[in-house]
C-alpha positions as CSV (number, residue, x, y, z in Angstrom):
1,M,-38.6,-20.3,-24.0
2,K,-40.4,-18.6,-21.1
3,T,-38.3,-15.9,-19.5
4,I,-38.4,-13.2,-16.9
5,K,-38.5,-10.0,-19.0
6,I,-38.0,-7.2,-16.5
7,L,-37.6,-3.8,-17.8
8,L,-35.5,-1.8,-15.3
9,W,-37.4,1.4,-15.9
10,I,-40.5,-0.3,-14.3
11,A,-38.7,-0.1,-11.0
12,L,-38.3,3.7,-11.4
13,I,-41.8,4.7,-12.7
14,G,-43.9,2.3,-10.7
15,F,-44.8,-1.3,-10.8
16,S,-48.0,-3.4,-10.7
17,T,-48.4,-7.1,-10.3
18,S,-51.1,-9.6,-9.5
19,C,-52.9,-9.0,-6.2
20,E,-50.8,-11.6,-4.3
21,I,-47.7,-9.4,-4.5
22,T,-49.2,-5.9,-4.1
23,D,-51.4,-6.7,-1.1
24,A,-48.4,-6.3,1.3
25,N,-49.0,-6.2,5.0
26,I,-47.6,-2.8,5.7
27,D,-48.5,0.3,7.8
28,P,-49.1,3.2,5.4
29,D,-48.6,5.6,8.3
30,N,-45.1,4.4,9.1
31,P,-42.7,6.9,7.6
32,S,-39.9,4.3,7.1
33,S,-38.7,4.3,3.5
34,E,-38.4,0.5,3.8
35,L,-42.1,-0.1,4.4
36,V,-43.1,0.0,0.7
37,N,-45.1,-2.2,-1.5
38,A,-43.3,-5.4,-2.2
39,G,-44.1,-5.1,-5.9
40,A,-42.1,-1.9,-6.1
41,I,-39.0,-3.6,-4.8
42,Y,-39.1,-6.9,-6.7
43,P,-38.0,-5.6,-10.2
44,G,-34.8,-4.1,-8.9
45,M,-34.0,-7.0,-6.6
46,I,-34.4,-9.5,-9.3
47,A,-32.6,-7.5,-11.9
48,Q,-29.6,-6.8,-9.7
49,T,-29.4,-10.5,-8.6
50,H,-29.0,-11.6,-12.2
51,R,-26.5,-8.9,-12.9
52,N,-24.4,-10.0,-9.9
53,S,-23.8,-13.3,-11.8
54,V,-22.3,-11.7,-14.9
55,A,-21.2,-8.2,-14.0
56,L,-18.1,-7.3,-12.0
57,G,-17.9,-10.5,-9.9
58,G,-18.8,-12.7,-12.8
59,R,-16.3,-11.0,-15.1
60,I,-13.4,-11.4,-12.6
61,A,-14.4,-15.0,-11.9
62,G,-14.6,-15.6,-15.7
63,I,-11.0,-14.4,-16.0
64,L,-9.9,-16.6,-13.1
65,V,-11.4,-19.7,-14.7
66,Q,-10.1,-18.7,-18.1
67,H,-13.4,-18.1,-19.8
68,F,-11.9,-14.7,-20.6
69,D,-8.5,-13.2,-21.1
70,G,-7.6,-9.7,-19.8
71,L,-6.3,-7.7,-22.8
72,D,-5.9,-4.2,-21.4
73,A,-6.3,-1.9,-18.4
74,Q,-7.8,-3.4,-15.2
75,Q,-8.5,-6.7,-17.0
76,I,-4.8,-7.4,-17.3
77,A,-4.4,-6.8,-13.6
78,Y,-7.2,-9.3,-12.9
79,D,-5.6,-11.8,-15.2
80,Q,-2.4,-11.4,-13.2
81,Y,-4.3,-12.0,-9.9
82,N,-3.8,-8.4,-8.8
83,I,-7.3,-8.1,-7.4
84,G,-7.3,-5.7,-4.4
85,E,-9.8,-4.8,-1.8
86,D,-11.0,-1.8,-3.9
87,D,-11.7,-4.0,-7.0
88,V,-14.7,-5.8,-5.7
89,D,-16.3,-3.2,-3.5
90,D,-19.0,-2.4,-6.0
91,L,-20.2,-6.0,-5.9
92,W,-20.3,-5.9,-2.1
93,D,-21.6,-2.4,-1.6
94,F,-24.1,-2.0,-4.5
95,G,-24.7,-5.5,-5.8
96,L,-25.3,-7.3,-2.6
97,Y,-25.3,-5.1,0.6
98,G,-26.0,-1.3,0.9
99,A,-28.5,-0.7,-1.9
100,G,-28.0,-4.1,-3.4
101,S,-30.2,-7.1,-4.0
102,M,-29.8,-8.7,-0.5
103,K,-30.9,-5.4,1.1
104,D,-34.0,-5.4,-1.1
105,A,-34.8,-9.1,-0.3
106,F,-34.4,-8.3,3.4
107,V,-36.9,-5.5,3.2
108,I,-39.5,-7.7,1.4
109,I,-39.0,-10.6,3.8
110,R,-39.2,-8.4,6.9
111,N,-42.4,-6.7,5.9
112,N,-44.3,-9.6,4.3
113,E,-45.3,-13.2,4.8
114,G,-46.3,-16.2,2.8
115,E,-46.0,-16.3,-1.0
116,I,-45.3,-12.5,-1.1
117,S,-42.0,-13.0,0.6
118,A,-41.3,-16.6,-0.5
119,L,-39.6,-15.5,-3.8
120,A,-37.5,-13.0,-1.9
121,K,-36.2,-15.8,0.3
122,L,-35.3,-17.7,-2.8
123,Y,-33.4,-14.8,-4.2
124,M,-31.8,-14.0,-0.8
125,A,-30.5,-17.6,-0.8
126,A,-29.0,-17.2,-4.3
127,N,-27.3,-13.9,-3.4
128,L,-25.9,-15.4,-0.2
129,G,-24.5,-18.1,-2.3
130,V,-22.7,-15.6,-4.5
131,A,-21.4,-13.7,-1.4
132,T,-20.2,-16.6,0.7
133,S,-18.6,-18.5,-2.2
134,S,-16.7,-15.3,-3.0
135,W,-15.6,-14.2,0.4
136,G,-16.3,-17.0,3.0
137,D,-17.6,-15.5,6.2
138,I,-20.0,-12.6,5.6
139,P,-22.4,-10.4,7.5
140,Y,-25.9,-11.7,7.6
141,T,-27.6,-12.2,10.9
142,D,-27.4,-8.6,12.0
143,A,-26.8,-7.0,8.6
144,F,-29.2,-4.7,6.7
145,V,-30.3,-2.8,9.8
146,G,-28.1,0.3,9.7
147,D,-31.2,2.5,10.0
148,E,-31.8,0.9,13.4
149,G,-28.4,1.9,14.6
150,N,-26.3,-1.2,13.8
151,L,-23.7,0.1,11.4
152,N,-21.1,-2.6,12.3
153,P,-22.6,-6.1,11.6
154,T,-20.7,-9.1,12.7
155,Y,-19.7,-11.8,10.2
156,D,-21.5,-15.2,10.1
157,T,-19.3,-18.3,9.5
158,Q,-19.4,-19.7,6.0
159,E,-20.7,-23.0,7.4
160,S,-23.7,-21.2,9.0
161,I,-24.4,-19.3,5.8
162,Y,-24.7,-22.5,3.8
163,A,-27.1,-23.8,6.4
164,E,-29.1,-20.5,6.2
165,I,-29.2,-20.8,2.4
166,Q,-30.9,-24.2,2.8
167,S,-33.2,-22.9,5.4
168,L,-34.3,-20.0,3.3
169,L,-35.0,-22.3,0.3
170,T,-37.0,-24.7,2.4
171,Q,-39.0,-21.8,3.7
172,A,-39.6,-20.5,0.2
173,I,-41.0,-23.9,-0.9
174,D,-43.1,-24.3,2.2
175,E,-44.5,-20.7,2.0
176,G,-45.7,-20.8,-1.6
177,V,-42.9,-19.8,-4.0
178,A,-44.6,-21.9,-6.6
179,A,-47.1,-19.1,-6.9
180,G,-44.2,-17.0,-8.3
181,I,-44.6,-13.3,-8.9
182,G,-47.6,-13.1,-11.1
183,E,-47.3,-10.9,-14.2
184,F,-45.0,-7.9,-14.5
185,A,-46.8,-5.0,-16.0
186,G,-45.8,-4.7,-19.6
187,A,-43.2,-7.4,-19.3
188,G,-45.1,-10.6,-20.0
189,S,-46.0,-13.7,-18.0
190,T,-43.6,-15.7,-15.9
191,D,-46.2,-18.4,-15.2
192,N,-44.3,-21.2,-16.9
193,I,-41.3,-20.9,-14.6
194,D,-41.3,-23.8,-12.1
195,W,-40.4,-21.7,-9.1
196,E,-40.6,-24.6,-6.6
197,G,-38.3,-26.6,-9.0
198,V,-36.0,-23.6,-9.1
199,A,-35.8,-23.7,-5.3
200,H,-34.9,-27.4,-5.3
201,A,-32.3,-26.8,-8.1
202,L,-30.7,-24.1,-5.9
203,K,-30.7,-26.4,-2.9
204,A,-28.9,-29.0,-5.1
205,R,-26.3,-26.4,-6.2
206,Y,-25.5,-25.3,-2.7
207,Y,-25.3,-28.8,-1.3
208,L,-22.9,-29.7,-4.1
209,H,-20.7,-26.8,-3.2
210,L,-19.8,-28.7,0.0
211,T,-18.5,-31.9,-1.5
212,S,-15.0,-31.0,-0.3
213,V,-16.1,-30.8,3.3
214,N,-19.2,-33.1,3.5
215,G,-18.2,-35.7,1.0
216,V,-20.8,-38.2,-0.2
217,S,-23.5,-36.8,2.0
218,A,-23.3,-33.5,0.2
219,A,-23.6,-35.3,-3.1
220,Q,-26.5,-37.4,-1.8
221,N,-28.4,-34.3,-0.6
222,A,-27.8,-32.7,-4.0
223,L,-29.1,-35.7,-5.8
224,T,-32.2,-35.8,-3.7
225,E,-32.9,-32.2,-4.5
226,V,-32.1,-32.3,-8.2
227,Q,-34.7,-35.0,-8.7
228,Q,-37.3,-32.4,-7.6
229,A,-35.9,-29.6,-9.8
230,F,-37.4,-28.1,-12.9
231,S,-37.1,-30.3,-16.0
232,S,-36.5,-28.2,-19.0
233,T,-35.0,-24.9,-20.2
234,A,-38.6,-23.6,-20.7
235,E,-39.1,-23.8,-16.9
236,Q,-35.8,-22.2,-15.9
237,P,-35.6,-18.6,-14.4
238,D,-34.1,-16.6,-17.2
239,F,-33.6,-12.9,-17.1
240,I,-33.6,-11.1,-20.4
241,Y,-32.3,-7.5,-20.4
242,S,-34.1,-4.7,-22.1
243,T,-32.5,-3.3,-25.2
244,P,-31.7,0.3,-24.2
245,A,-27.9,0.4,-23.8
246,Q,-27.9,1.3,-20.1
247,N,-30.1,-1.8,-19.3
248,A,-28.3,-4.3,-21.5
249,N,-26.6,-7.6,-20.6
250,P,-23.5,-6.7,-18.5
251,F,-21.0,-8.5,-20.8
252,Y,-22.4,-6.6,-23.8
253,L,-22.3,-3.4,-21.9
254,F,-18.7,-3.9,-20.7
255,N,-17.5,-4.7,-24.2
256,N,-19.4,-1.6,-25.6
257,D,-18.0,0.7,-22.9
258,R,-14.5,-0.7,-22.7
259,P,-13.8,-2.3,-26.1
260,S,-10.7,-4.4,-26.6
261,T,-9.9,-4.8,-22.9
262,L,-11.4,-8.3,-22.5
263,G,-11.5,-11.2,-24.8
264,I,-12.6,-14.8,-24.9
265,S,-9.9,-17.0,-23.4
266,E,-7.4,-18.6,-25.7
267,V,-7.4,-21.7,-23.4
268,L,-11.2,-22.1,-23.8
269,V,-11.0,-21.5,-27.6
270,N,-8.2,-24.1,-28.0
271,E,-10.1,-26.6,-25.9
272,M,-13.3,-26.2,-27.9
273,T,-11.4,-26.3,-31.2
274,S,-9.6,-29.6,-30.2
275,Q,-13.0,-31.1,-29.4
276,D,-14.7,-29.9,-32.6
277,D,-17.2,-28.2,-30.3
278,P,-20.1,-26.7,-32.4
279,R,-20.8,-24.0,-29.9
280,L,-17.5,-22.2,-30.7
281,P,-19.1,-19.9,-33.4
282,K,-21.8,-19.0,-30.9
283,Y,-19.1,-18.0,-28.4
284,T,-16.6,-16.1,-30.6
285,S,-16.3,-15.1,-34.2
286,D,-12.5,-14.6,-34.3
287,G,-11.0,-16.2,-31.2
288,V,-11.0,-12.9,-29.4
289,D,-14.4,-11.2,-29.6
290,F,-17.0,-12.3,-27.1
291,A,-19.7,-9.7,-27.4
292,G,-21.2,-7.1,-29.7
293,V,-20.9,-9.3,-32.8
294,E,-23.9,-10.7,-34.6
295,G,-24.4,-14.4,-34.0
296,L,-22.6,-14.6,-30.6
297,F,-25.2,-15.9,-28.3
298,W,-24.0,-14.6,-24.9
299,G,-22.7,-11.3,-26.3
300,Q,-25.9,-9.5,-27.2
301,A,-27.6,-6.6,-25.5
302,D,-30.6,-8.9,-24.7
303,S,-28.6,-12.1,-23.9
304,P,-30.3,-13.9,-21.0
305,T,-28.9,-14.7,-17.6
306,P,-30.5,-17.7,-15.9
307,L,-30.5,-17.7,-12.1
308,I,-29.7,-21.3,-12.5
309,S,-30.0,-23.2,-15.8
310,Y,-31.4,-26.6,-16.7
311,W,-28.0,-27.7,-18.0
312,E,-26.4,-26.8,-14.7
313,V,-29.1,-29.0,-13.0
314,K,-28.2,-31.9,-15.2
315,F,-24.5,-31.5,-14.6
316,I,-25.2,-31.5,-10.9
317,E,-27.1,-34.7,-11.3
318,A,-24.4,-36.4,-13.3
319,E,-21.7,-35.5,-10.7
320,A,-23.9,-36.5,-7.8
321,I,-24.7,-39.9,-9.3
322,V,-21.0,-40.5,-9.7
323,R,-20.1,-39.4,-6.2
324,T,-22.8,-41.6,-4.7
325,G,-21.8,-44.7,-6.6
326,G,-24.7,-44.7,-8.9
327,S,-25.1,-46.2,-12.4
328,D,-22.5,-45.0,-15.0
329,A,-25.3,-45.2,-17.5
330,D,-27.5,-42.8,-15.5
331,A,-24.6,-40.4,-15.0
332,E,-23.7,-40.5,-18.6
333,A,-27.4,-39.9,-19.6
334,A,-27.5,-36.8,-17.3
335,L,-24.2,-35.5,-18.8
336,K,-25.5,-35.9,-22.3
337,E,-28.8,-34.2,-21.5
338,A,-26.8,-31.3,-19.9
339,V,-24.7,-30.7,-23.0
340,T,-27.7,-31.2,-25.3
341,A,-29.8,-28.7,-23.4
342,N,-27.0,-26.1,-23.5
343,M,-26.3,-26.6,-27.2
344,E,-30.0,-26.4,-28.1
345,Y,-30.4,-23.2,-26.0
346,V,-27.6,-21.4,-27.8
347,G,-28.9,-22.5,-31.2
348,V,-26.6,-25.3,-32.4
349,E,-28.0,-27.5,-35.2
350,G,-29.5,-30.9,-34.2
351,S,-27.1,-32.9,-36.4
352,E,-24.1,-31.1,-34.8
353,I,-25.4,-31.7,-31.3
354,S,-25.9,-35.4,-32.0
355,A,-22.4,-35.8,-33.5
356,Y,-20.8,-34.2,-30.4
357,V,-23.0,-35.7,-27.7
358,N,-22.6,-39.2,-29.2
359,G,-18.9,-39.0,-28.5
360,L,-19.3,-38.3,-24.8
361,S,-18.8,-41.1,-22.3
362,L,-17.9,-41.7,-18.7
363,S,-15.3,-44.3,-17.9
364,G,-12.4,-45.0,-15.6
365,S,-12.1,-44.0,-12.0
366,E,-14.5,-41.8,-10.1
367,E,-12.0,-38.9,-10.4
368,E,-11.8,-39.4,-14.2
369,K,-15.5,-39.2,-14.5
370,I,-15.7,-36.1,-12.3
371,R,-13.1,-34.5,-14.5
372,T,-15.1,-35.2,-17.7
373,I,-18.3,-33.8,-16.2
374,I,-16.6,-30.6,-14.8
375,N,-14.7,-30.0,-18.1
376,E,-18.0,-30.1,-20.0
377,K,-19.7,-28.0,-17.4
378,W,-17.0,-25.4,-17.7
379,V,-17.7,-25.0,-21.4
380,A,-21.4,-24.8,-20.9
381,L,-21.3,-22.3,-18.1
382,Y,-19.4,-19.8,-20.2
383,G,-21.3,-16.6,-20.5
384,N,-24.0,-17.5,-18.0
385,A,-22.5,-18.7,-14.7
386,P,-18.8,-18.0,-14.4
387,L,-18.9,-17.8,-10.6
388,E,-20.1,-21.4,-10.5
389,S,-17.2,-22.4,-12.7
390,W,-14.9,-20.8,-10.2
391,V,-16.6,-22.7,-7.4
392,D,-16.2,-26.0,-9.4
393,H,-12.5,-25.3,-10.0
394,R,-11.8,-24.6,-6.3
395,R,-13.7,-27.6,-5.0
396,T,-12.7,-30.2,-7.6
397,G,-9.5,-28.9,-9.2
398,Y,-11.2,-29.1,-12.7
399,P,-10.7,-28.0,-15.3
400,E,-7.0,-28.3,-14.8
401,L,-5.9,-24.8,-15.5
402,T,-2.4,-23.5,-15.6
403,P,-2.0,-20.3,-13.5
404,N,-0.9,-17.2,-15.3
405,P,2.9,-17.3,-15.3
406,D,2.9,-13.5,-15.1
407,A,0.9,-13.5,-11.8
408,V,2.0,-10.8,-9.4
409,P,2.5,-11.6,-5.7
410,N,1.0,-8.4,-4.2
411,V,-2.0,-10.2,-2.6
412,N,-1.4,-13.7,-4.0
413,P,2.1,-14.6,-3.1
414,S,1.9,-18.3,-4.1
415,G,0.8,-17.4,-7.7
416,I,-2.0,-20.0,-7.7
417,I,-5.4,-19.3,-9.2
418,P,-7.1,-17.2,-6.5
419,R,-9.2,-19.1,-3.9
420,R,-11.3,-16.1,-2.7
421,F,-11.8,-12.3,-3.1
422,L,-10.5,-9.9,-0.5
423,Y,-13.0,-8.1,1.6
424,P,-13.8,-4.7,0.1
425,I,-12.1,-1.6,1.3
426,S,-15.4,-0.2,2.6
427,E,-15.4,-3.0,5.3
428,R,-11.9,-2.1,6.5
429,Q,-12.8,1.5,6.7
430,A,-16.3,1.3,8.3
431,N,-16.5,-2.1,10.1
432,L,-12.8,-2.6,11.1
433,E,-13.3,-4.7,14.3
434,N,-15.6,-7.2,12.7
435,Y,-13.5,-7.2,9.5
436,N,-10.4,-8.1,11.5
437,A,-12.3,-10.8,13.5
438,A,-13.4,-12.4,10.2
439,I,-9.9,-12.4,8.8
440,Q,-8.5,-13.9,12.0
441,A,-11.2,-16.6,12.0
442,Q,-10.4,-17.6,8.4
443,G,-6.6,-17.6,8.8
444,G,-5.6,-14.7,6.6
445,H,-6.7,-12.2,4.0
446,L,-4.9,-13.1,0.8
447,L,-6.3,-14.4,-2.5
448,D,-4.5,-17.7,-2.0
449,D,-6.0,-18.3,1.4
450,D,-8.6,-21.0,1.5
451,I,-12.1,-20.5,2.8
452,W,-14.0,-23.2,4.7
453,A,-16.0,-24.7,1.9
454,F,-13.2,-25.0,-0.6
455,P,-10.1,-26.4,1.1
456,T,-7.1,-26.9,-1.3
457,N,-7.3,-30.4,-2.8
């Protein structure tokens, strides 16, 4: 399995890559701190992007979609949907904006052209997907230029952000993202990653996000793109964390730093048990532990985080086929390939895979087929893409989860599984006028308020 093995210390002590990345078109006499070699920015940008999927935002999303249970401290509050504007500010301020991955991508894109900036456009698109699916309207068009005097960026509509995601990915393809990023010094080759296929896979993901608002056309667009996506786990863009504790996988780090405050969801464990799912011993050893125990695939210091996985690609294909009226046999084949790929990846034995996959089928109404696909996808995205499971639940209603009966009404008066995050406190304090305009445009600022892409079913 080819992976991106980026050691975070490289970003601190210097970084060298193939000539295509380091020959940036910059003015060495310009004192701006932003005009630096693109190769010096890429490691941090990529590392933070992958962390964004499974650190704070991913952990909270995983609680909301019942991949995890909150057992103590803040995790209990999140489990009760008591998620305030100061609970997600680190994701916004340090994960995405401020010193985050979108700021890094912006610097690379602004100061470089062609294949040097193509990968940054791909990563910018993926980060915009995280941000807009979490908050709805977000700053983008005039964001990232505080050094030029604009400290109060306006918010772009979620509809326009999804259009920009597609535009960035198209530009990445057209401008040579297939060339990738060469070799990271001391970190191994990434040459086997199909970067153009990754861009098409991301296009498929973000088209599928819009099935609730664009219907069949969204599914058809997703199907067109997924047919051009990468075709195996060997070609997917994995990030494997380095083993020093401070650079480890975020789930592992969280469990190490705050033991016994988070556990694998009883709902997920019961579902997998009822289905005789052979991945269960790879997910938990005792129905509670999810990390730090030998044999748990997603709970190790060096557990990978794919930007988008091959199994997600095949789940997208299966759903898109169903929504566009395609062959049940083709949709079922894509579903089985998705589950097979995930099981093989986490190390399930071949005979166990066959026994489980042979029992899968798609039948009944379109809605029943969608439910089967999303339920299987929910299990497969555990540990690697919880934010996408939250998207799936909001746009399809699946899996059919029971809201926590102990939910508190502070910022979620209806008690439903939250539909969005609140904007962080930093925006209310430093960008109040635009913050208020965004809230007014979206009809409210509570966890149970819908955002444009995910209207209540």
